[in-house]
C-alpha positions as CSV (number, residue, x, y, z in Angstrom):
1,M,10.0,-6.5,-30.1
2,E,10.6,-3.8,-32.7
3,T,8.3,-3.6,-35.8
4,V,9.8,-3.0,-39.2
5,T,7.9,-2.6,-42.5
6,L,9.5,-4.4,-45.5
7,Q,8.4,-3.7,-49.1
8,E,8.3,-6.5,-51.6
9,P,8.9,-5.5,-55.2
10,F,6.9,-8.3,-56.8
11,R,6.3,-12.0,-56.2
12,A,9.0,-14.3,-57.7
13,V,10.5,-17.7,-57.0
14,F,14.0,-16.4,-57.1
15,Y,13.2,-14.3,-54.0
16,T,12.8,-17.5,-52.0
17,P,15.3,-16.6,-49.3
18,F,13.1,-13.6,-48.3
19,Y,10.0,-15.7,-48.1
20,A,11.8,-18.4,-46.2
21,A,13.1,-15.9,-43.6
22,L,9.5,-14.8,-43.0
23,A,8.0,-18.2,-43.0
24,R,10.5,-19.6,-40.6
25,G,10.3,-16.7,-38.1
26,A,14.0,-15.9,-38.6
27,Y,13.5,-12.2,-37.9
28,A,11.2,-12.8,-34.9
29,A,13.9,-15.0,-33.5
30,E,16.2,-12.0,-33.5
31,G,13.6,-9.8,-31.8
32,V,12.1,-8.0,-34.8
33,E,8.5,-8.2,-36.1
34,V,8.6,-7.7,-39.9
35,R,5.4,-6.6,-41.6
36,L,5.6,-7.4,-45.3
37,L,4.0,-4.9,-47.8
38,D,3.1,-6.9,-50.9
39,G,4.4,-5.5,-54.1
40,T,3.2,-5.5,-57.7
41,A,5.6,-3.0,-59.4
42,P,9.4,-3.5,-59.1
43,H,10.3,0.2,-59.1
44,R,8.0,1.0,-56.2
45,A,10.0,-1.0,-53.7
46,S,13.0,1.4,-53.7
47,E,10.6,4.3,-54.0
48,A,8.8,3.1,-50.8
49,A,12.2,2.9,-49.0
50,Q,13.2,6.4,-50.2
51,S,9.9,8.0,-49.4
52,G,9.5,6.4,-46.0
53,A,6.4,4.4,-46.9
54,A,8.5,1.4,-45.8
55,D,11.5,1.1,-43.5
56,L,13.3,-0.9,-46.1
57,A,12.7,-2.9,-49.2
58,W,14.4,-5.7,-51.1
59,G,15.1,-5.3,-54.7
60,G,17.7,-4.8,-57.4
61,P,20.9,-2.9,-56.8
62,M,20.3,-1.5,-60.3
63,R,17.6,0.8,-58.8
64,V,20.2,2.3,-56.4
65,L,22.7,2.6,-59.3
66,L,20.1,4.4,-61.4
67,A,19.2,6.7,-58.5
68,H,22.9,7.6,-57.8
69,D,23.5,8.2,-61.5
70,R,20.6,10.8,-61.5
71,D,21.7,12.3,-58.1
72,P,25.1,11.7,-56.6
73,A,23.7,12.7,-53.2
74,C,21.0,10.0,-53.3
75,P,20.5,8.6,-49.8
76,L,19.6,5.0,-50.9
77,R,22.0,2.2,-49.9
78,N,22.2,-1.6,-50.6
79,F,23.1,-3.9,-47.8
80,G,22.9,-7.6,-47.3
81,A,23.6,-9.8,-50.3
82,V,20.8,-12.3,-51.0
83,V,20.5,-13.1,-54.7
84,M,23.9,-12.7,-56.3
85,G,23.4,-14.9,-59.3
86,D,21.3,-14.1,-62.4
87,P,18.0,-16.0,-62.3
88,F,17.2,-15.8,-66.0
89,F,17.6,-18.3,-68.9
90,L,17.4,-18.5,-72.6
91,V,14.9,-21.2,-73.7
92,G,14.2,-22.6,-77.1
93,R,11.6,-25.1,-78.3
94,T,14.1,-27.9,-79.1
95,P,17.3,-29.1,-77.5
96,N,20.4,-27.1,-78.5
97,P,23.4,-28.3,-76.5
98,D,25.9,-26.5,-78.7
99,F,24.2,-23.1,-78.4
100,R,26.5,-20.1,-78.2
101,L,25.4,-16.5,-77.6
102,T,26.8,-15.5,-81.0
103,D,24.1,-17.8,-82.5
104,L,21.6,-15.1,-81.6
105,A,22.8,-13.2,-84.7
106,R,20.5,-15.4,-86.8
107,M,17.6,-15.7,-84.4
108,T,14.7,-13.7,-82.9
109,L,15.0,-13.2,-79.2
110,G,12.1,-12.3,-76.9
111,T,13.6,-10.3,-74.0
112,V,12.1,-9.5,-70.7
113,S,9.8,-6.5,-70.8
114,E,8.8,-6.5,-67.1
115,V,12.2,-5.4,-65.7
116,P,15.3,-4.0,-67.5
117,T,18.2,-5.8,-65.7
118,P,18.0,-9.2,-67.5
119,W,18.6,-7.5,-70.9
120,W,21.3,-5.1,-69.5
121,T,23.3,-8.0,-68.2
122,L,22.7,-10.3,-71.2
123,Q,23.7,-7.6,-73.7
124,E,27.0,-7.3,-71.9
125,D,27.5,-11.1,-72.2
126,I,26.6,-10.9,-75.9
127,R,29.1,-8.1,-76.3
128,R,31.9,-10.0,-74.5
129,A,31.1,-13.1,-76.7
130,G,32.0,-11.0,-79.8
131,L,28.5,-10.1,-81.1
132,D,27.1,-6.5,-81.2
133,P,24.0,-6.8,-79.1
134,N,22.3,-4.1,-81.3
135,A,22.5,-6.7,-84.1
136,V,20.2,-9.1,-82.3
137,R,16.6,-9.1,-83.5
138,R,14.5,-8.6,-80.4
139,V,10.9,-8.8,-79.3
140,T,10.8,-6.2,-76.5
141,D,7.1,-5.5,-75.8
142,R,5.8,-8.9,-74.7
143,S,5.6,-10.4,-71.2
144,M,7.6,-13.5,-70.2
145,A,4.4,-15.5,-70.3
146,E,3.7,-14.4,-73.8
147,N,7.2,-15.1,-75.0
148,A,7.2,-18.5,-73.4
149,A,3.9,-19.3,-75.2
150,A,5.4,-18.1,-78.4
151,V,8.4,-20.4,-78.0
152,A,6.1,-23.3,-77.2
153,A,4.0,-22.6,-80.4
154,G,7.1,-22.3,-82.6
155,R,6.5,-18.6,-83.3
156,L,9.7,-17.4,-81.5
157,D,13.2,-18.8,-81.7
158,V,14.3,-18.2,-78.1
159,A,12.9,-16.4,-75.0
160,Q,14.6,-14.9,-72.0
161,I,12.6,-16.1,-69.0
162,F,12.8,-17.1,-65.3
163,E,11.2,-19.8,-63.2
164,P,8.5,-21.1,-63.1
165,F,8.1,-20.5,-66.9
166,V,11.2,-22.6,-67.6
167,S,9.9,-25.6,-65.7
168,E,6.4,-25.2,-67.2
169,L,7.9,-25.5,-70.8
170,E,10.1,-28.4,-69.8
171,E,7.2,-30.3,-68.2
172,A,5.1,-29.8,-71.4
173,G,8.1,-30.8,-73.6
174,T,7.9,-27.5,-75.5
175,G,11.0,-25.8,-74.1
176,H,14.6,-26.5,-73.4
177,V,17.3,-24.4,-71.6
178,W,19.9,-23.2,-74.0
179,H,21.8,-20.7,-71.8
180,T,22.0,-20.1,-68.1
181,A,22.7,-16.5,-67.2
182,A,24.1,-17.5,-63.8
183,S,27.0,-19.1,-65.6
184,R,28.6,-15.6,-66.0
185,G,29.4,-15.6,-62.3
186,P,28.4,-13.3,-59.4
187,T,25.9,-10.6,-60.4
188,A,24.2,-8.3,-57.9
189,Y,20.5,-9.0,-58.3
190,T,18.9,-8.6,-54.9
191,T,19.8,-6.9,-51.6
192,F,18.0,-5.0,-48.9
193,V,17.5,-1.3,-49.7
194,A,17.1,1.6,-47.3
195,T,18.1,5.2,-46.9
196,A,21.3,6.1,-45.0
197,A,19.2,8.0,-42.5
198,R,16.8,5.0,-41.9
199,I,19.8,2.7,-41.6
200,A,21.2,4.9,-38.8
201,E,17.8,5.3,-37.2
202,R,16.8,1.6,-37.3
203,R,20.3,0.1,-37.1
204,T,19.6,-2.3,-34.3
205,A,16.5,-3.7,-36.0
206,F,18.2,-3.9,-39.4
207,A,21.2,-5.7,-37.9
208,A,18.8,-8.2,-36.3
209,M,17.3,-8.8,-39.7
210,I,20.7,-9.4,-41.2
211,R,21.3,-12.1,-38.6
212,G,17.9,-13.5,-39.4
213,M,18.8,-13.6,-43.1
214,A,22.1,-15.2,-42.3
215,A,20.4,-18.0,-40.4
216,T,18.0,-18.5,-43.3
217,Q,20.9,-18.7,-45.7
218,R,22.6,-21.3,-43.6
219,W,19.3,-23.3,-43.6
220,L,18.8,-22.9,-47.4
221,A,22.3,-24.3,-48.0
222,Q,21.5,-27.5,-46.0
223,A,17.8,-28.0,-46.8
224,G,16.4,-30.0,-49.7
225,A,14.3,-28.5,-52.4
226,E,11.1,-30.2,-51.2
227,E,11.6,-28.9,-47.7
228,I,12.3,-25.4,-49.0
229,A,9.3,-25.5,-51.3
230,S,7.0,-26.7,-48.4
231,T,8.3,-23.8,-46.3
232,V,7.5,-21.1,-48.8
233,A,4.5,-22.7,-50.5
234,G,2.1,-20.2,-48.8
235,F,3.6,-17.4,-50.9
236,F,2.9,-19.3,-54.1
237,P,-0.6,-20.7,-53.7
238,A,-1.2,-21.1,-57.5
239,L,2.1,-23.0,-58.1
240,P,2.0,-26.8,-57.9
241,S,4.2,-28.1,-55.1
242,A,6.3,-30.4,-57.4
243,R,6.9,-27.5,-59.8
244,L,7.9,-25.1,-57.1
245,A,10.4,-27.7,-55.8
246,R,11.7,-28.2,-59.3
247,C,12.3,-24.4,-59.6
248,I,14.0,-24.2,-56.2
249,A,16.2,-27.2,-57.0
250,R,17.4,-25.5,-60.2
251,Y,18.2,-22.2,-58.5
252,K,19.8,-24.0,-55.6
253,A,22.0,-26.0,-57.9
254,L,23.0,-22.8,-59.8
255,G,24.1,-21.2,-56.5
256,I,22.2,-17.9,-57.2
257,W,21.5,-17.5,-53.5
258,S,24.3,-16.1,-51.3
259,T,25.5,-18.3,-48.5
260,D,25.9,-15.3,-46.2
261,P,24.8,-11.7,-46.4
262,R,28.2,-10.1,-47.1
263,Y,28.0,-8.1,-50.3
264,P,30.7,-9.1,-52.9
265,R,32.2,-6.2,-54.7
266,E,32.6,-8.3,-57.8
267,A,28.9,-8.9,-58.1
268,F,28.2,-5.1,-57.8
269,E,30.9,-4.2,-60.3
270,R,29.7,-6.7,-62.9
271,L,26.2,-5.2,-62.7
272,Q,27.6,-1.7,-62.9
273,A,29.7,-2.5,-66.0
274,A,26.6,-4.0,-67.7
275,M,24.6,-0.9,-67.0
276,L,27.3,1.3,-68.3
277,S,27.7,-0.6,-71.6
278,A,23.9,-0.7,-72.0
279,G,23.7,3.1,-71.6
280,A,21.5,2.8,-68.6
281,I,23.8,4.9,-66.5
282,R,26.2,7.6,-67.6
283,R,28.9,7.2,-64.9
284,A,30.0,4.6,-62.3
285,P,28.7,5.7,-58.9
286,G,30.9,3.0,-57.2
287,F,30.5,0.4,-54.6
288,E,31.2,2.6,-51.6
289,A,28.6,5.2,-52.6
290,C,25.9,2.7,-53.1
291,S,26.5,0.1,-50.4
292,D,26.6,-0.2,-46.6
293,T,28.9,-3.1,-45.8
294,A,29.7,-1.9,-42.2
295,L,26.1,-2.6,-41.1
296,V,26.4,-6.2,-42.2
297,E,29.8,-6.8,-40.7
298,A,28.7,-5.3,-37.4
299,A,25.5,-7.3,-37.4
300,L,27.4,-10.6,-37.9
301,A,29.9,-9.8,-35.2
302,E,27.1,-9.2,-32.6
303,T,25.8,-11.9,-30.3
304,P,22.5,-13.2,-31.7
305,A,19.3,-12.6,-29.6
306,A,18.6,-15.4,-27.0
């Protein structure tokens, strides 16, 4: 059995497919022992993959786009689509069923400070809705937990947050979903990341991991939220089981998790366009430069391990 080191960026419910694959032994079933390196800083996942501190990581394709924008010869590649829907929400204190993104013109919005992608993609949505995103009053220096608390206390009009903060506010009766970012359609949020050289070197092991993830994706599509929550609960010891199941049920209903590991070009291009309009990148590196789709196709065409 081959051993592979896999770097986690940070712990989050929307990464459930990665935890489920580990918990269910999906990689081991394909002949690969995966050693998970816990993560606490999102940017360090791709850095670990590029430096060789890990064989591969999972994380945002935006890190690969940033790296290719800085250096067209960057060796990092995305492969294996896992989270292809935006896991963030806009939440206010009271129900607002008629909310439109243009309403942000008269509100104060607390945006995510921990990672940049949620704002980059949201600002593109705001722009397409007909409002200049630069006209939105934003709180940019607070954590999601702080912004959620500010909404609950009535000190902030609306916060951009993900699960489990959304469910916590709903359970307390101090928050309601106004806008679901996943409604924009496929957006590249999470794939595996490795260098082209490491993909070539560990191709057999990585292909086996793709098959393990594909099996996990098929299971996720059929399993109920409670079963999924029970499977990954060990990764979230501080999260009540009922709340974890609620979070998973919401994400599952929104379809943010891919049903197979093939990477849709549309999802990549939507992210790339958002980063361009946000000024995060100066040019469009392109899908082919940033992605390895051949590995996934070859892996899915191979006979699974006995």
